C-alpha angles and dihedrals in degrees: 000000000000117000116218132186113215126197113200132189130170142144104281116261137140115277100031096118091043090054091051093045091049092052092050094046093048088061095048092259126152120216104225109172139343147177115205137168145169117233133167093346093310129105117213134174148160122215142172121222135179117220132175109264091239091055096047097095094043092049092049090051093047091050090052089052089061086076086080086066092047095260113127115200127185114198122205132173111252111256128224117262112247117259092235132119113239138187111218112224133179116220121197120187132180129175146127109302118256136149116273103030094119092044093051095047095044091046090057092046093050091048088059096044094252114153119218105225097177138353130194119182136178138176110213136166115261112250099244105022104030088225110147115261124197114218127187133181115188136177110215132195104212118195109248091234091062111083115229089225090058092047090047091051093051092046093048091052090051092044089055090051092048093041093232133130118235137183129195122198138158111278121241 
């Protein structure tokens, strides 16, 4: 079996996932895992599928044909997972919204070899003041050679500069 990673985006409407699932199933594919969401009238997702090697090309072609229905699909060969030992950590951050928060946090993480496994962000009004608050929840893969105390120290220094609150805890 070949493992493929598909990135999908389309204007949101009922039946999009069913159309994609039908196309995969018709080519002997197996839907393995996915992350999908609706945002600002668009539907986007990433998924991993297994497909028989002999059906790979036909599935890729069929997925490209979905563009005629307004569904854009990018197909990539599944990559190998790195041979590194990681500690999985959950990062929660809340602070007044301003441009550059994601850039500053991810820049620090990359500098220390931390891999961002998932990231969910929102900008919401604060309960009492209606000021806009930026909220982020991230799942991080921290290299085992990086001490969590050291990472915490670097993140706290940045959090003070950004005027945000952050919390690190072991991921589930």
